[in-house]
N, CA, C and O atoms as a Maestro MAE file, in Angstrom:
{
 s_m_m2io_version
 :::
 2.0.0
}

f_m_ct {
 s_m_title
 :::
 protein
 m_atom[288] {
  # First column is atom index #
  i_m_mmod_type
  r_m_x_coord
  r_m_y_coord
  r_m_z_coord
  i_m_residue_number
  s_m_chain_name
  s_m_pdb_residue_name
  s_m_pdb_atom_name
  i_m_atomic_number
  :::
  1 25 -187.157 27.479 -5.785 1 A "MET " " N  " 7
  2 3 -186.195 28.483 -5.182 1 A "MET " " CA " 6
  3 2 -184.959 28.733 -5.921 1 A "MET " " C  " 6
  4 15 -184.854 28.334 -7.081 1 A "MET " " O  " 8
  5 25 -184.035 29.350 -5.348 2 A "TRP " " N  " 7
  6 3 -182.628 29.635 -6.084 2 A "TRP " " CA " 6
  7 2 -181.852 28.432 -6.278 2 A "TRP " " C  " 6
  8 15 -181.085 28.320 -7.234 2 A "TRP " " O  " 8
  9 25 -182.025 27.489 -5.374 3 A "TYR " " N  " 7
  10 3 -181.178 26.244 -5.354 3 A "TYR " " CA " 6
  11 2 -181.509 25.289 -6.447 3 A "TYR " " C  " 6
  12 15 -180.731 24.374 -6.716 3 A "TYR " " O  " 8
  13 25 -182.691 25.469 -7.127 4 A "GLU " " N  " 7
  14 3 -183.121 24.584 -8.080 4 A "GLU " " CA " 6
  15 2 -182.202 24.634 -9.400 4 A "GLU " " C  " 6
  16 15 -182.201 23.707 -10.211 4 A "GLU " " O  " 8
  17 25 -181.520 25.646 -9.528 5 A "ILE " " N  " 7
  18 3 -180.572 25.919 -10.607 5 A "ILE " " CA " 6
  19 2 -179.259 25.326 -10.399 5 A "ILE " " C  " 6
  20 15 -178.493 25.290 -11.362 5 A "ILE " " O  " 8
  21 25 -178.891 24.853 -9.267 6 A "LEU " " N  " 7
  22 3 -177.608 24.149 -8.942 6 A "LEU " " CA " 6
  23 2 -177.272 23.043 -9.855 6 A "LEU " " C  " 6
  24 15 -176.199 23.045 -10.458 6 A "LEU " " O  " 8
  25 25 -178.206 22.024 -9.996 7 A "PRO " " N  " 7
  26 3 -177.877 20.856 -10.749 7 A "PRO " " CA " 6
  27 2 -177.667 21.285 -12.303 7 A "PRO " " C  " 6
  28 15 -176.809 20.709 -12.972 7 A "PRO " " O  " 8
  29 25 -178.431 22.259 -12.827 8 A "THR " " N  " 7
  30 3 -178.119 22.625 -14.195 8 A "THR " " CA " 6
  31 2 -176.831 23.372 -14.275 8 A "THR " " C  " 6
  32 15 -176.107 23.243 -15.262 8 A "THR " " O  " 8
  33 25 -176.520 24.138 -13.287 9 A "ALA " " N  " 7
  34 3 -175.200 24.917 -13.375 9 A "ALA " " CA " 6
  35 2 -174.175 23.914 -13.253 9 A "ALA " " C  " 6
  36 15 -173.219 23.988 -14.026 9 A "ALA " " O  " 8
  37 25 -174.225 22.967 -12.383 10 A "GLY " " N  " 7
  38 3 -173.158 21.840 -12.306 10 A "GLY " " CA " 6
  39 2 -173.017 21.177 -13.583 10 A "GLY " " C  " 6
  40 15 -171.882 20.946 -13.999 10 A "GLY " " O  " 8
  41 25 -174.022 20.849 -14.248 11 A "ILE " " N  " 7
  42 3 -173.959 20.151 -15.565 11 A "ILE " " CA " 6
  43 2 -173.146 20.951 -16.571 11 A "ILE " " C  " 6
  44 15 -172.173 20.516 -17.186 11 A "ILE " " O  " 8
  45 25 -173.704 22.275 -16.674 12 A "ILE " " N  " 7
  46 3 -172.965 23.153 -17.729 12 A "ILE " " CA " 6
  47 2 -171.590 23.363 -17.316 12 A "ILE " " C  " 6
  48 15 -170.731 23.355 -18.198 12 A "ILE " " O  " 8
  49 25 -171.266 23.541 -16.164 13 A "ALA " " N  " 7
  50 3 -169.848 23.801 -15.643 13 A "ALA " " CA " 6
  51 2 -169.012 22.609 -16.000 13 A "ALA " " C  " 6
  52 15 -167.891 22.780 -16.479 13 A "ALA " " O  " 8
  53 25 -169.512 21.371 -15.785 14 A "SER " " N  " 7
  54 3 -168.655 20.281 -16.054 14 A "SER " " CA " 6
  55 2 -168.555 20.077 -17.544 14 A "SER " " C  " 6
  56 15 -167.528 19.546 -17.967 14 A "SER " " O  " 8
  57 25 -169.396 20.397 -18.300 15 A "LEU " " N  " 7
  58 3 -169.440 20.288 -19.837 15 A "LEU " " CA " 6
  59 2 -168.362 21.269 -20.315 15 A "LEU " " C  " 6
  60 15 -167.532 20.969 -21.173 15 A "LEU " " O  " 8
  61 25 -168.424 22.406 -19.734 16 A "LEU " " N  " 7
  62 3 -167.365 23.408 -20.256 16 A "LEU " " CA " 6
  63 2 -166.073 23.106 -19.885 16 A "LEU " " C  " 6
  64 15 -165.136 23.588 -20.522 16 A "LEU " " O  " 8
  65 25 -165.863 22.272 -18.809 17 A "ALA " " N  " 7
  66 3 -164.452 21.893 -18.378 17 A "ALA " " CA " 6
  67 2 -163.897 20.698 -19.016 17 A "ALA " " C  " 6
  68 15 -162.702 20.422 -18.905 17 A "ALA " " O  " 8
  69 25 -164.770 19.939 -19.720 18 A "VAL " " N  " 7
  70 3 -164.307 18.699 -20.302 18 A "VAL " " CA " 6
  71 2 -163.161 18.920 -21.535 18 A "VAL " " C  " 6
  72 15 -162.201 18.154 -21.620 18 A "VAL " " O  " 8
  73 25 -163.340 19.938 -22.391 19 A "PRO " " N  " 7
  74 3 -162.301 20.216 -23.331 19 A "PRO " " CA " 6
  75 2 -160.941 20.586 -22.627 19 A "PRO " " C  " 6
  76 15 -159.878 20.193 -23.106 19 A "PRO " " O  " 8
  77 25 -160.988 21.278 -21.586 20 A "VAL " " N  " 7
  78 3 -159.728 21.750 -20.986 20 A "VAL " " CA " 6
  79 2 -158.977 20.589 -20.485 20 A "VAL " " C  " 6
  80 15 -157.763 20.521 -20.677 20 A "VAL " " O  " 8
  81 25 -159.655 19.627 -19.824 21 A "TYR " " N  " 7
  82 3 -158.966 18.443 -19.265 21 A "TYR " " CA " 6
  83 2 -158.733 17.424 -20.313 21 A "TYR " " C  " 6
  84 15 -157.833 16.600 -20.152 21 A "TYR " " O  " 8
  85 25 -159.515 17.414 -21.435 22 A "ALA " " N  " 7
  86 3 -159.295 16.333 -22.413 22 A "ALA " " CA " 6
  87 2 -158.087 16.710 -23.306 22 A "ALA " " C  " 6
  88 15 -157.548 15.822 -23.967 22 A "ALA " " O  " 8
  89 25 -157.658 17.922 -23.354 23 A "MET " " N  " 7
  90 3 -156.486 18.310 -24.153 23 A "MET " " CA " 6
  91 2 -155.260 17.620 -23.662 23 A "MET " " C  " 6
  92 15 -154.383 17.478 -24.514 23 A "MET " " O  " 8
  93 25 -155.013 17.159 -22.462 24 A "TRP " " N  " 7
  94 3 -154.023 16.467 -21.924 24 A "TRP " " CA " 6
  95 2 -153.829 15.192 -22.745 24 A "TRP " " C  " 6
  96 15 -152.771 14.940 -23.320 24 A "TRP " " O  " 8
  97 25 -155.011 14.324 -22.771 25 A "GLY " " N  " 7
  98 3 -155.046 13.080 -23.469 25 A "GLY " " CA " 6
  99 2 -154.919 13.214 -24.901 25 A "GLY " " C  " 6
  100 15 -154.280 12.356 -25.511 25 A "GLY " " O  " 8
  101 25 -155.475 14.232 -25.547 26 A "ILE " " N  " 7
  102 3 -155.477 14.372 -26.971 26 A "ILE " " CA " 6
  103 2 -153.947 14.695 -27.388 26 A "ILE " " C  " 6
  104 15 -153.455 14.153 -28.377 26 A "ILE " " O  " 8
  105 25 -153.288 15.517 -26.662 27 A "ASN " " N  " 7
  106 3 -151.814 15.903 -26.869 27 A "ASN " " CA " 6
  107 2 -150.965 14.621 -26.644 27 A "ASN " " C  " 6
  108 15 -149.987 14.387 -27.355 27 A "ASN " " O  " 8
  109 25 -151.369 13.777 -25.616 28 A "LYS " " N  " 7
  110 3 -150.550 12.631 -25.383 28 A "LYS " " CA " 6
  111 2 -150.665 11.571 -26.557 28 A "LYS " " C  " 6
  112 15 -149.703 10.885 -26.901 28 A "LYS " " O  " 8
  113 25 -151.895 11.493 -27.136 29 A "LEU " " N  " 7
  114 3 -152.185 10.531 -28.256 29 A "LEU " " CA " 6
  115 2 -151.659 11.024 -29.494 29 A "LEU " " C  " 6
  116 15 -151.155 10.210 -30.266 29 A "LEU " " O  " 8
  117 25 -151.706 12.325 -29.817 30 A "THR " " N  " 7
  118 3 -151.282 12.943 -31.200 30 A "THR " " CA " 6
  119 2 -149.812 13.211 -31.142 30 A "THR " " C  " 6
  120 15 -149.072 12.805 -32.038 30 A "THR " " O  " 8
  121 25 -149.359 13.894 -30.096 31 A "LEU " " N  " 7
  122 3 -147.910 14.383 -30.250 31 A "LEU " " CA " 6
  123 2 -146.973 13.550 -29.323 31 A "LEU " " C  " 6
  124 15 -145.798 13.885 -29.169 31 A "LEU " " O  " 8
  125 25 -147.515 12.448 -28.700 32 A "ASP " " N  " 7
  126 3 -146.666 11.691 -27.788 32 A "ASP " " CA " 6
  127 2 -146.048 12.526 -26.648 32 A "ASP " " C  " 6
  128 15 -144.978 12.220 -26.121 32 A "ASP " " O  " 8
  129 25 -146.738 13.530 -26.322 33 A "ASN " " N  " 7
  130 3 -146.389 14.393 -25.182 33 A "ASN " " CA " 6
  131 2 -147.530 15.095 -24.675 33 A "ASN " " C  " 6
  132 15 -148.361 15.548 -25.462 33 A "ASN " " O  " 8
  133 25 -147.659 15.238 -23.356 34 A "SER " " N  " 7
  134 3 -148.860 15.822 -22.873 34 A "SER " " CA " 6
  135 2 -148.900 17.269 -22.602 34 A "SER " " C  " 6
  136 15 -149.792 17.814 -21.951 34 A "SER " " O  " 8
  137 25 -147.827 17.902 -23.167 35 A "TYR " " N  " 7
  138 3 -147.846 19.430 -22.947 35 A "TYR " " CA " 6
  139 2 -147.878 20.000 -24.309 35 A "TYR " " C  " 6
  140 15 -147.552 19.316 -25.279 35 A "TYR " " O  " 8
  141 25 -148.281 21.299 -24.423 36 A "ARG " " N  " 7
  142 3 -148.246 22.012 -25.609 36 A "ARG " " CA " 6
  143 2 -147.398 23.289 -25.290 36 A "ARG " " C  " 6
  144 15 -147.403 23.794 -24.167 36 A "ARG " " O  " 8
  145 25 -146.691 23.770 -26.306 37 A "ARG " " N  " 7
  146 3 -145.948 25.034 -26.113 37 A "ARG " " CA " 6
  147 2 -146.803 26.075 -26.611 37 A "ARG " " C  " 6
  148 15 -147.525 25.910 -27.594 37 A "ARG " " O  " 8
  149 25 -146.729 27.278 -25.874 38 A "ASP " " N  " 7
  150 3 -147.465 28.322 -26.230 38 A "ASP " " CA " 6
  151 2 -146.984 29.057 -27.536 38 A "ASP " " C  " 6
  152 15 -145.820 29.428 -27.687 38 A "ASP " " O  " 8
  153 25 -147.911 29.223 -28.402 39 A "MET " " N  " 7
  154 3 -147.415 29.805 -29.758 39 A "MET " " CA " 6
  155 2 -148.146 31.197 -30.079 39 A "MET " " C  " 6
  156 15 -148.256 31.627 -31.227 39 A "MET " " O  " 8
  157 25 -148.597 31.804 -29.027 40 A "ASP " " N  " 7
  158 3 -149.283 33.042 -29.356 40 A "ASP " " CA " 6
  159 2 -148.417 34.234 -29.832 40 A "ASP " " C  " 6
  160 15 -148.859 35.074 -30.616 40 A "ASP " " O  " 8
  161 25 -147.265 34.268 -29.365 41 A "GLU " " N  " 7
  162 3 -146.304 35.394 -29.796 41 A "GLU " " CA " 6
  163 2 -145.349 34.938 -30.846 41 A "GLU " " C  " 6
  164 15 -145.069 33.744 -30.955 41 A "GLU " " O  " 8
  165 25 -144.835 35.860 -31.630 42 A "ARG " " N  " 7
  166 3 -143.779 35.482 -32.655 42 A "ARG " " CA " 6
  167 2 -142.526 34.898 -32.087 42 A "ARG " " C  " 6
  168 15 -141.954 33.935 -32.597 42 A "ARG " " O  " 8
  169 25 -142.124 35.517 -31.012 43 A "PHE " " N  " 7
  170 3 -140.866 35.032 -30.351 43 A "PHE " " CA " 6
  171 2 -141.000 33.562 -29.786 43 A "PHE " " C  " 6
  172 15 -140.030 32.806 -29.738 43 A "PHE " " O  " 8
  173 25 -142.298 33.197 -29.351 44 A "SER " " N  " 7
  174 3 -142.485 31.748 -29.066 44 A "SER " " CA " 6
  175 2 -142.220 30.796 -30.151 44 A "SER " " C  " 6
  176 15 -141.572 29.761 -29.991 44 A "SER " " O  " 8
  177 25 -142.779 31.205 -31.339 45 A "ARG " " N  " 7
  178 3 -142.791 30.502 -32.495 45 A "ARG " " CA " 6
  179 2 -141.270 30.398 -33.034 45 A "ARG " " C  " 6
  180 15 -140.829 29.343 -33.489 45 A "ARG " " O  " 8
  181 25 -140.651 31.362 -32.962 46 A "VAL " " N  " 7
  182 3 -139.186 31.216 -33.177 46 A "VAL " " CA " 6
  183 2 -138.479 30.317 -32.367 46 A "VAL " " C  " 6
  184 15 -137.676 29.544 -32.889 46 A "VAL " " O  " 8
  185 25 -138.700 30.317 -31.010 47 A "LEU " " N  " 7
  186 3 -137.990 29.364 -30.170 47 A "LEU " " CA " 6
  187 2 -138.391 27.952 -30.445 47 A "LEU " " C  " 6
  188 15 -137.591 27.022 -30.343 47 A "LEU " " O  " 8
  189 25 -139.677 27.799 -30.806 48 A "TYR " " N  " 7
  190 3 -140.153 26.362 -31.149 48 A "TYR " " CA " 6
  191 2 -139.373 25.885 -32.366 48 A "TYR " " C  " 6
  192 15 -138.870 24.762 -32.384 48 A "TYR " " O  " 8
  193 25 -139.270 26.762 -33.412 49 A "LEU " " N  " 7
  194 3 -138.577 26.375 -34.664 49 A "LEU " " CA " 6
  195 2 -137.055 26.118 -34.292 49 A "LEU " " C  " 6
  196 15 -136.450 25.169 -34.791 49 A "LEU " " O  " 8
  197 25 -136.500 26.931 -33.464 50 A "ARG " " N  " 7
  198 3 -134.983 26.713 -33.137 50 A "ARG " " CA " 6
  199 2 -134.859 25.454 -32.338 50 A "ARG " " C  " 6
  200 15 -133.913 24.705 -32.583 50 A "ARG " " O  " 8
  201 25 -135.747 25.142 -31.380 51 A "ASP " " N  " 7
  202 3 -135.468 23.875 -30.717 51 A "ASP " " CA " 6
  203 2 -135.771 22.691 -31.675 51 A "ASP " " C  " 6
  204 15 -135.166 21.627 -31.544 51 A "ASP " " O  " 8
  205 25 -136.611 22.856 -32.537 52 A "THR " " N  " 7
  206 3 -136.908 21.736 -33.432 52 A "THR " " CA " 6
  207 2 -135.674 21.541 -34.353 52 A "THR " " C  " 6
  208 15 -135.314 20.393 -34.616 52 A "THR " " O  " 8
  209 25 -135.030 22.584 -34.841 53 A "ARG " " N  " 7
  210 3 -133.891 22.590 -35.659 53 A "ARG " " CA " 6
  211 2 -132.657 21.938 -35.055 53 A "ARG " " C  " 6
  212 15 -131.890 21.223 -35.700 53 A "ARG " " O  " 8
  213 25 -132.510 22.276 -33.607 54 A "LEU " " N  " 7
  214 3 -131.303 22.008 -33.001 54 A "LEU " " CA " 6
  215 2 -131.399 20.478 -32.499 54 A "LEU " " C  " 6
  216 15 -130.458 19.703 -32.672 54 A "LEU " " O  " 8
  217 25 -132.570 20.105 -31.882 55 A "THR " " N  " 7
  218 3 -132.703 18.704 -31.275 55 A "THR " " CA " 6
  219 2 -133.572 17.875 -31.932 55 A "THR " " C  " 6
  220 15 -133.655 16.708 -31.549 55 A "THR " " O  " 8
  221 25 -134.350 18.329 -33.007 56 A "ASN " " N  " 7
  222 3 -135.477 17.512 -33.602 56 A "ASN " " CA " 6
  223 2 -136.682 17.142 -32.643 56 A "ASN " " C  " 6
  224 15 -137.555 16.306 -32.879 56 A "ASN " " O  " 8
  225 25 -136.560 17.891 -31.572 57 A "ASN " " N  " 7
  226 3 -137.746 17.754 -30.548 57 A "ASN " " CA " 6
  227 2 -138.042 19.053 -30.015 57 A "ASN " " C  " 6
  228 15 -137.197 19.549 -29.269 57 A "ASN " " O  " 8
  229 25 -139.133 19.718 -30.275 58 A "PRO " " N  " 7
  230 3 -139.311 21.137 -29.625 58 A "PRO " " CA " 6
  231 2 -139.522 21.045 -28.101 58 A "PRO " " C  " 6
  232 15 -139.528 22.097 -27.462 58 A "PRO " " O  " 8
  233 25 -139.689 19.906 -27.489 59 A "TYR " " N  " 7
  234 3 -140.064 19.848 -26.144 59 A "TYR " " CA " 6
  235 2 -138.857 19.652 -25.203 59 A "TYR " " C  " 6
  236 15 -138.989 19.691 -23.980 59 A "TYR " " O  " 8
  237 25 -137.677 19.439 -25.817 60 A "ILE " " N  " 7
  238 3 -136.464 19.318 -25.160 60 A "ILE " " CA " 6
  239 2 -135.863 20.774 -24.953 60 A "ILE " " C  " 6
  240 15 -135.523 21.449 -25.925 60 A "ILE " " O  " 8
  241 25 -135.757 21.191 -23.763 61 A "GLN " " N  " 7
  242 3 -135.163 22.552 -23.629 61 A "GLN " " CA " 6
  243 2 -133.671 22.399 -23.698 61 A "GLN " " C  " 6
  244 15 -133.035 21.504 -23.142 61 A "GLN " " O  " 8
  245 25 -133.199 23.325 -24.408 62 A "ASN " " N  " 7
  246 3 -131.776 23.358 -24.658 62 A "ASN " " CA " 6
  247 2 -131.183 24.784 -24.488 62 A "ASN " " C  " 6
  248 15 -131.917 25.771 -24.467 62 A "ASN " " O  " 8
  249 25 -129.928 24.858 -24.376 63 A "GLY " " N  " 7
  250 3 -129.340 26.204 -24.237 63 A "GLY " " CA " 6
  251 2 -128.155 26.391 -25.257 63 A "GLY " " C  " 6
  252 15 -128.127 25.804 -26.339 63 A "GLY " " O  " 8
  253 25 -127.300 27.149 -24.877 64 A "LEU " " N  " 7
  254 3 -126.077 27.437 -25.750 64 A "LEU " " CA " 6
  255 2 -125.210 26.236 -25.920 64 A "LEU " " C  " 6
  256 15 -124.475 26.134 -26.902 64 A "LEU " " O  " 8
  257 25 -125.275 25.304 -24.971 65 A "GLU " " N  " 7
  258 3 -124.456 24.095 -25.099 65 A "GLU " " CA " 6
  259 2 -124.874 23.197 -26.156 65 A "GLU " " C  " 6
  260 15 -124.124 22.293 -26.526 65 A "GLU " " O  " 8
  261 25 -126.105 23.396 -26.708 66 A "SER " " N  " 7
  262 3 -126.662 22.478 -27.723 66 A "SER " " CA " 6
  263 2 -126.322 23.060 -29.231 66 A "SER " " C  " 6
  264 15 -126.544 22.366 -30.224 66 A "SER " " O  " 8
  265 25 -125.819 24.266 -29.315 67 A "ILE " " N  " 7
  266 3 -125.564 24.829 -30.521 67 A "ILE " " CA " 6
  267 2 -124.099 24.380 -30.938 67 A "ILE " " C  " 6
  268 15 -123.160 24.648 -30.189 67 A "ILE " " O  " 8
  269 25 -123.918 23.763 -32.021 68 A "PRO " " N  " 7
  270 3 -122.523 23.327 -32.393 68 A "PRO " " CA " 6
  271 2 -121.510 24.466 -32.667 68 A "PRO " " C  " 6
  272 15 -121.846 25.489 -33.264 68 A "PRO " " O  " 8
  273 25 -120.400 24.271 -32.260 69 A "ASP " " N  " 7
  274 3 -119.305 25.301 -32.475 69 A "ASP " " CA " 6
  275 2 -118.921 25.298 -33.964 69 A "ASP " " C  " 6
  276 15 -119.080 24.293 -34.657 69 A "ASP " " O  " 8
  277 25 -118.423 26.423 -34.431 70 A "GLU " " N  " 7
  278 3 -118.116 26.470 -35.826 70 A "GLU " " CA " 6
  279 2 -116.648 25.891 -35.971 70 A "GLU " " C  " 6
  280 15 -115.783 26.122 -35.126 70 A "GLU " " O  " 8
  281 25 -116.452 25.204 -36.982 71 A "GLU " " N  " 7
  282 3 -115.151 24.642 -37.330 71 A "GLU " " CA " 6
  283 2 -114.431 25.461 -38.365 71 A "GLU " " C  " 6
  284 15 -114.986 25.706 -39.436 71 A "GLU " " O  " 8
  285 25 -113.185 25.908 -38.088 72 A "ASN " " N  " 7
  286 3 -112.406 26.717 -39.095 72 A "ASN " " CA " 6
  287 2 -111.606 25.752 -39.946 72 A "ASN " " C  " 6
  288 15 -110.884 26.177 -40.847 72 A "ASN " " O  " 8
  :::
 }
 m_bond[287] {
  # First column is bond index #
  i_m_from
  i_m_to
  i_m_order
  :::
  1 1 2 1
  2 2 3 1
  3 3 4 2
  4 3 5 1
  5 5 6 1
  6 6 7 1
  7 7 8 2
  8 7 9 1
  9 9 10 1
  10 10 11 1
  11 11 12 2
  12 11 13 1
  13 13 14 1
  14 14 15 1
  15 15 16 2
  16 15 17 1
  17 17 18 1
  18 18 19 1
  19 19 20 2
  20 19 21 1
  21 21 22 1
  22 22 23 1
  23 23 24 2
  24 23 25 1
  25 25 26 1
  26 26 27 1
  27 27 28 2
  28 27 29 1
  29 29 30 1
  30 30 31 1
  31 31 32 2
  32 31 33 1
  33 33 34 1
  34 34 35 1
  35 35 36 2
  36 35 37 1
  37 37 38 1
  38 38 39 1
  39 39 40 2
  40 39 41 1
  41 41 42 1
  42 42 43 1
  43 43 44 2
  44 43 45 1
  45 45 46 1
  46 46 47 1
  47 47 48 2
  48 47 49 1
  49 49 50 1
  50 50 51 1
  51 51 52 2
  52 51 53 1
  53 53 54 1
  54 54 55 1
  55 55 56 2
  56 55 57 1
  57 57 58 1
  58 58 59 1
  59 59 60 2
  60 59 61 1
  61 61 62 1
  62 62 63 1
  63 63 64 2
  64 63 65 1
  65 65 66 1
  66 66 67 1
  67 67 68 2
  68 67 69 1
  69 69 70 1
  70 70 71 1
  71 71 72 2
  72 71 73 1
  73 73 74 1
  74 74 75 1
  75 75 76 2
  76 75 77 1
  77 77 78 1
  78 78 79 1
  79 79 80 2
  80 79 81 1
  81 81 82 1
  82 82 83 1
  83 83 84 2
  84 83 85 1
  85 85 86 1
  86 86 87 1
  87 87 88 2
  88 87 89 1
  89 89 90 1
  90 90 91 1
  91 91 92 2
  92 91 93 1
  93 93 94 1
  94 94 95 1
  95 95 96 2
  96 95 97 1
  97 97 98 1
  98 98 99 1
  99 99 100 2
  100 99 101 1
  101 101 102 1
  102 102 103 1
  103 103 104 2
  104 103 105 1
  105 105 106 1
  106 106 107 1
  107 107 108 2
  108 107 109 1
  109 109 110 1
  110 110 111 1
  111 111 112 2
  112 111 113 1
  113 113 114 1
  114 114 115 1
  115 115 116 2
  116 115 117 1
  117 117 118 1
  118 118 119 1
  119 119 120 2
  120 119 121 1
  121 121 122 1
  122 122 123 1
  123 123 124 2
  124 123 125 1
  125 125 126 1
  126 126 127 1
  127 127 128 2
  128 127 129 1
  129 129 130 1
  130 130 131 1
  131 131 132 2
  132 131 133 1
  133 133 134 1
  134 134 135 1
  135 135 136 2
  136 135 137 1
  137 137 138 1
  138 138 139 1
  139 139 140 2
  140 139 141 1
  141 141 142 1
  142 142 143 1
  143 143 144 2
  144 143 145 1
  145 145 146 1
  146 146 147 1
  147 147 148 2
  148 147 149 1
  149 149 150 1
  150 150 151 1
  151 151 152 2
  152 151 153 1
  153 153 154 1
  154 154 155 1
  155 155 156 2
  156 155 157 1
  157 157 158 1
  158 158 159 1
  159 159 160 2
  160 159 161 1
  161 161 162 1
  162 162 163 1
  163 163 164 2
  164 163 165 1
  165 165 166 1
  166 166 167 1
  167 167 168 2
  168 167 169 1
  169 169 170 1
  170 170 171 1
  171 171 172 2
  172 171 173 1
  173 173 174 1
  174 174 175 1
  175 175 176 2
  176 175 177 1
  177 177 178 1
  178 178 179 1
  179 179 180 2
  180 179 181 1
  181 181 182 1
  182 182 183 1
  183 183 184 2
  184 183 185 1
  185 185 186 1
  186 186 187 1
  187 187 188 2
  188 187 189 1
  189 189 190 1
  190 190 191 1
  191 191 192 2
  192 191 193 1
  193 193 194 1
  194 194 195 1
  195 195 196 2
  196 195 197 1
  197 197 198 1
  198 198 199 1
  199 199 200 2
  200 199 201 1
  201 201 202 1
  202 202 203 1
  203 203 204 2
  204 203 205 1
  205 205 206 1
  206 206 207 1
  207 207 208 2
  208 207 209 1
  209 209 210 1
  210 210 211 1
  211 211 212 2
  212 211 213 1
  213 213 214 1
  214 214 215 1
  215 215 216 2
  216 215 217 1
  217 217 218 1
  218 218 219 1
  219 219 220 2
  220 219 221 1
  221 221 222 1
  222 222 223 1
  223 223 224 2
  224 223 225 1
  225 225 226 1
  226 226 227 1
  227 227 228 2
  228 227 229 1
  229 229 230 1
  230 230 231 1
  231 231 232 2
  232 231 233 1
  233 233 234 1
  234 234 235 1
  235 235 236 2
  236 235 237 1
  237 237 238 1
  238 238 239 1
  239 239 240 2
  240 239 241 1
  241 241 242 1
  242 242 243 1
  243 243 244 2
  244 243 245 1
  245 245 246 1
  246 246 247 1
  247 247 248 2
  248 247 249 1
  249 249 250 1
  250 250 251 1
  251 251 252 2
  252 251 253 1
  253 253 254 1
  254 254 255 1
  255 255 256 2
  256 255 257 1
  257 257 258 1
  258 258 259 1
  259 259 260 2
  260 259 261 1
  261 261 262 1
  262 262 263 1
  263 263 264 2
  264 263 265 1
  265 265 266 1
  266 266 267 1
  267 267 268 2
  268 267 269 1
  269 269 270 1
  270 270 271 1
  271 271 272 2
  272 271 273 1
  273 273 274 1
  274 274 275 1
  275 275 276 2
  276 275 277 1
  277 277 278 1
  278 278 279 1
  279 279 280 2
  280 279 281 1
  281 281 282 1
  282 282 283 1
  283 283 284 2
  284 283 285 1
  285 285 286 1
  286 286 287 1
  287 287 288 2
  :::
 }
}
């Protein structure tokens, strides 16, 4: 009957979900941070580079207070 497909559907769904949940561990091992920043748009990439330049860590959120003042 129709319920005979449930074990197969469960196996396929769990195998498709493994990479999604494995990315947390992979990012923790490779980047020493469990999160990734979204780099789909150009503005996001520019912010990533800005944070890397200002704090040497793109995962530390910073604002105007982290930009050094100009000395005359």
